[in-house]
C-alpha positions as CSV (number, residue, x, y, z in Angstrom):
1,M,15.6,-38.8,24.0
2,A,16.2,-35.9,22.1
3,G,12.6,-35.8,20.3
4,R,11.5,-34.9,24.0
5,D,14.0,-33.0,24.8
6,R,12.2,-30.7,21.6
7,T,8.6,-31.4,22.2
8,A,9.2,-30.2,25.7
9,G,11.2,-26.9,23.9
10,E,8.6,-26.4,22.0
11,S,6.0,-26.1,24.1
12,R,7.6,-23.7,26.6
13,M,7.8,-21.9,23.9
14,A,4.6,-22.0,22.7
15,G,3.2,-21.2,26.4
16,R,4.8,-17.9,26.6
17,D,3.8,-16.5,22.9
18,R,0.2,-17.2,24.7
19,A,1.5,-15.7,27.8
20,A,3.2,-12.6,25.6
21,G,0.0,-12.3,23.8
22,E,0.9,-13.3,21.1
23,G,-1.9,-14.9,17.7
24,R,-1.1,-16.1,14.9
25,V,-2.0,-15.0,10.8
26,A,-3.2,-17.2,8.3
27,G,-0.4,-19.4,7.6
28,G,1.1,-20.3,11.4
29,A,3.0,-17.2,10.8
30,P,3.1,-15.4,14.6
31,V,1.8,-12.5,15.4
32,T,3.5,-10.1,18.1
33,G,1.0,-7.4,19.4
34,V,-2.2,-9.0,18.7
35,R,-3.7,-8.4,22.6
36,P,-7.5,-8.8,24.0
37,W,-8.6,-5.3,23.0
38,Y,-7.5,-5.7,19.0
39,A,-9.4,-9.1,19.9
40,A,-12.4,-7.5,21.9
41,N,-12.2,-4.7,18.2
42,E,-13.0,-7.7,16.1
43,S,-16.4,-9.3,18.5
44,L,-16.9,-6.1,18.2
45,A,-16.8,-5.6,13.7
46,F,-18.3,-9.3,13.5
47,L,-21.7,-7.2,15.5
48,I,-21.7,-4.2,13.8
49,E,-22.0,-6.6,10.4
50,L,-24.2,-8.5,11.8
51,A,-26.1,-5.6,13.0
52,A,-25.7,-3.8,9.1
53,L,-27.2,-7.3,8.0
54,V,-30.0,-6.7,10.1
55,C,-30.6,-3.1,9.6
56,L,-30.5,-3.0,5.3
57,G,-33.0,-7.3,5.9
58,W,-35.3,-4.5,8.5
59,W,-35.1,-1.1,5.3
60,G,-36.4,-3.4,2.2
61,F,-39.6,-5.7,4.0
62,G,-40.5,-1.8,4.9
63,A,-39.5,-0.4,2.1
64,G,-43.4,0.6,2.0
65,H,-43.6,-1.9,-1.0
66,E,-45.6,-4.4,-1.8
67,G,-46.2,-8.4,-2.4
68,A,-43.2,-9.7,-3.8
69,L,-40.8,-6.9,-4.6
70,R,-41.0,-6.5,-0.5
71,I,-39.8,-10.4,-0.4
72,L,-36.5,-9.3,-2.7
73,L,-35.9,-6.3,-0.5
74,G,-35.8,-7.7,2.1
75,V,-33.7,-11.1,1.2
76,G,-32.0,-9.7,-1.7
77,T,-30.4,-6.9,0.1
78,P,-29.2,-8.3,2.6
79,A,-27.8,-11.3,0.8
80,L,-25.9,-9.0,-1.8
81,A,-24.1,-7.4,0.6
82,V,-23.3,-11.1,2.0
83,V,-21.4,-11.4,-0.9
84,V,-19.6,-8.7,-1.3
85,W,-18.8,-8.6,1.6
86,G,-17.2,-12.4,1.2
87,L,-16.0,-11.8,-1.7
88,F,-13.7,-8.5,-0.9
89,A,-13.8,-7.2,2.9
90,A,-14.2,-10.2,4.9
91,P,-10.9,-11.6,6.6
92,R,-10.1,-14.9,4.3
93,A,-11.9,-13.3,0.9
94,R,-11.9,-14.4,-2.5
95,L,-10.9,-11.8,-4.0
96,R,-8.3,-9.7,-1.7
97,P,-8.5,-6.2,-3.1
98,G,-5.8,-3.5,-1.5
99,L,-7.3,-2.1,0.9
100,P,-8.8,0.9,-0.5
101,L,-11.1,-0.8,-2.2
102,V,-11.5,-3.1,1.1
103,L,-13.0,0.4,2.7
104,G,-14.8,0.9,-0.2
105,V,-16.7,-2.8,0.5
106,K,-16.6,-1.8,3.8
107,A,-18.5,1.8,3.6
108,V,-20.8,0.8,1.5
109,V,-21.6,-2.1,3.8
110,L,-21.8,-1.1,6.7
111,G,-22.5,2.2,6.7
112,G,-25.3,1.2,4.3
113,G,-27.2,-0.5,7.7
114,A,-26.3,2.6,8.8
115,A,-28.2,4.5,6.3
116,A,-30.8,2.0,6.4
117,L,-31.7,2.4,10.2
118,Y,-32.1,7.0,9.0
119,E,-34.1,5.4,7.0
120,V,-36.5,3.4,9.0
121,G,-36.8,6.2,11.9
122,H,-34.4,6.0,14.4
123,P,-31.3,8.5,13.9
124,V,-30.2,8.9,16.0
125,A,-29.6,4.7,16.7
126,A,-28.3,5.2,12.5
127,G,-25.2,8.2,13.3
128,V,-23.9,5.4,16.8
129,M,-24.0,3.4,14.4
130,A,-22.6,5.3,12.0
131,A,-19.2,6.9,14.5
132,V,-18.7,3.3,16.4
133,T,-18.7,1.6,13.1
134,L,-16.2,4.5,12.0
135,V,-13.2,4.2,15.2
136,N,-13.8,0.7,15.4
137,T,-12.8,0.5,12.2
138,A,-10.2,2.4,11.9
139,L,-8.8,1.0,15.2
140,A,-9.1,-1.9,13.2
141,E,-6.1,-1.1,10.5
142,I,-4.7,1.2,12.6
143,F,-3.6,-1.5,15.0
144,R,-4.3,-4.2,12.7
145,P,-1.4,-7.0,13.1
146,R,1.0,-7.4,10.3
147,T,1.9,-10.1,8.4
148,A,6.6,-10.1,7.8
149,A,5.1,-9.9,4.0
150,E,3.9,-6.3,4.9
151,A,6.6,-4.9,7.4
């Protein structure tokens, strides 16, 4: 009987946590203050990352080179960006450096996407992409849920 009461109590607590908008970070530690707008901002960040990869590939294929170099730039540039991002800037990065290096990697990859968009002849779209990226990254870092170790 006691086991069932404990499970029911835990279920009520978990439901209350979800209702309050709490989330969990890696390792299962609860984090307070995660709101739907934060999830929307993180979704936008993912779309910006994908757009940057597309722009880097677009630039590479249209860089004015012929043959193998064109393919190398078109496939290699976004592939290199994915590797660097996965090593340093992804939420589950293999090597998690300090915030300045993470922001530097984000600036190079996402800024490179905006620069690539500018180079293929879309300066207004590149400016919009750069501005949205800047605001999105700033909001993500300012309002990022903190673990107990960071608090």
